[in-house]
C-alpha positions as CSV (number, residue, x, y, z in Angstrom):
1,M,202.2,-1.8,239.0
2,M,202.8,1.7,240.2
3,D,206.3,2.9,240.8
4,N,207.4,4.8,244.0
5,K,207.2,8.2,242.3
6,T,203.5,7.7,241.3
7,K,202.7,6.5,244.8
8,G,204.5,9.6,246.3
9,I,202.5,11.9,244.1
10,I,199.2,10.3,245.0
11,A,200.0,10.4,248.7
12,T,201.1,14.1,248.5
13,V,197.9,15.1,246.6
14,A,195.7,13.2,249.1
15,A,197.6,14.9,252.0
16,V,197.1,18.3,250.5
17,L,193.4,17.7,249.9
18,L,192.7,16.1,253.3
19,C,195.1,18.2,255.5
20,G,196.4,21.2,253.6
21,C,193.1,22.7,252.4
22,P,191.4,22.3,255.8
23,G,194.5,23.7,257.4
24,L,194.3,26.9,255.3
25,F,190.6,27.3,256.1
26,L,191.3,26.8,259.8
27,C,194.1,29.4,259.6
28,F,191.8,32.0,258.1
29,F,189.1,31.2,260.6
30,G,191.6,31.3,263.5
31,A,193.0,34.7,262.4
32,T,189.5,36.1,262.0
33,T,188.4,34.9,265.4
34,A,191.6,36.2,267.1
35,L,191.2,39.6,265.4
36,A,187.5,39.7,266.4
37,G,188.6,39.2,270.0
38,M,191.0,42.1,269.8
39,T,188.4,44.5,268.2
40,P,186.8,46.8,270.8
41,G,183.0,46.7,270.8
42,A,182.7,43.5,268.7
43,E,179.8,41.2,269.4
44,I,181.5,38.0,270.5
45,D,179.8,34.7,271.1
46,V,182.1,31.8,271.7
47,F,180.1,28.8,273.0
48,G,177.9,31.2,275.0
49,S,180.7,33.3,276.3
50,S,181.1,37.0,275.4
51,D,184.6,37.3,276.8
52,P,187.1,38.6,274.3
53,A,189.8,36.5,275.9
54,S,188.0,33.3,275.0
55,A,187.7,34.4,271.4
56,M,191.4,35.2,271.2
57,T,192.3,31.9,272.9
58,M,190.1,29.9,270.4
59,G,191.7,31.9,267.5
60,F,195.2,31.2,268.6
61,V,194.5,27.5,269.2
62,F,193.0,27.3,265.6
63,L,196.1,29.0,264.3
64,C,198.4,26.5,266.0
65,L,196.3,23.6,264.7
66,S,196.3,25.0,261.2
67,L,200.2,25.1,261.3
68,I,200.2,21.3,262.1
69,F,197.6,20.6,259.3
70,I,199.7,22.7,256.8
71,A,202.9,21.0,257.8
72,I,201.6,17.4,257.2
73,P,201.5,17.7,253.4
74,I,204.9,19.3,253.4
75,V,206.4,16.4,255.4
76,V,204.5,13.8,253.3
77,G,205.7,15.3,250.0
78,F,209.3,15.6,251.3
79,T,209.5,12.0,252.5
80,M,207.7,10.4,249.5
81,L,209.2,12.4,246.7
82,R,212.8,12.8,247.9
83,K,215.5,11.0,246.0
84,K,216.7,8.2,248.1
85,P,220.4,7.5,248.2
86,E,221.5,4.5,246.2
87,E,222.6,1.4,248.0
88,V,226.3,0.5,247.8
89,V,226.7,-3.0,246.5
90,P,229.8,-4.6,248.0
91,S,232.2,-6.1,245.4
92,D,234.1,-9.3,245.6
93,E,237.4,-7.5,244.8
94,P,239.7,-7.0,247.8
95,L,240.5,-3.5,249.0
96,P,243.9,-2.1,248.0
97,P,246.5,-2.0,250.8
98,V,246.8,1.1,252.9
99,S,250.2,2.4,253.7
């Protein structure tokens, strides 16, 4: 059987491959799209619209989505690989008197 550390590493690697890498690509695409919307004279075609505001909006939405996708592997890695506090086992000995 696998221990919790191995499961945590597998979950973190899967999250990085499925969310982190697409998040980075989405970040680059969003930044490129937003910058193209700010460039004067650029030929813009966003779903048939040549409005620079639509390109900038789409770029900023992609940037926000990429931050969410990049944060997912960080949260998964932190929650799966953190050292959990040890449970306190109650003893049968009575507590000493308090004055």
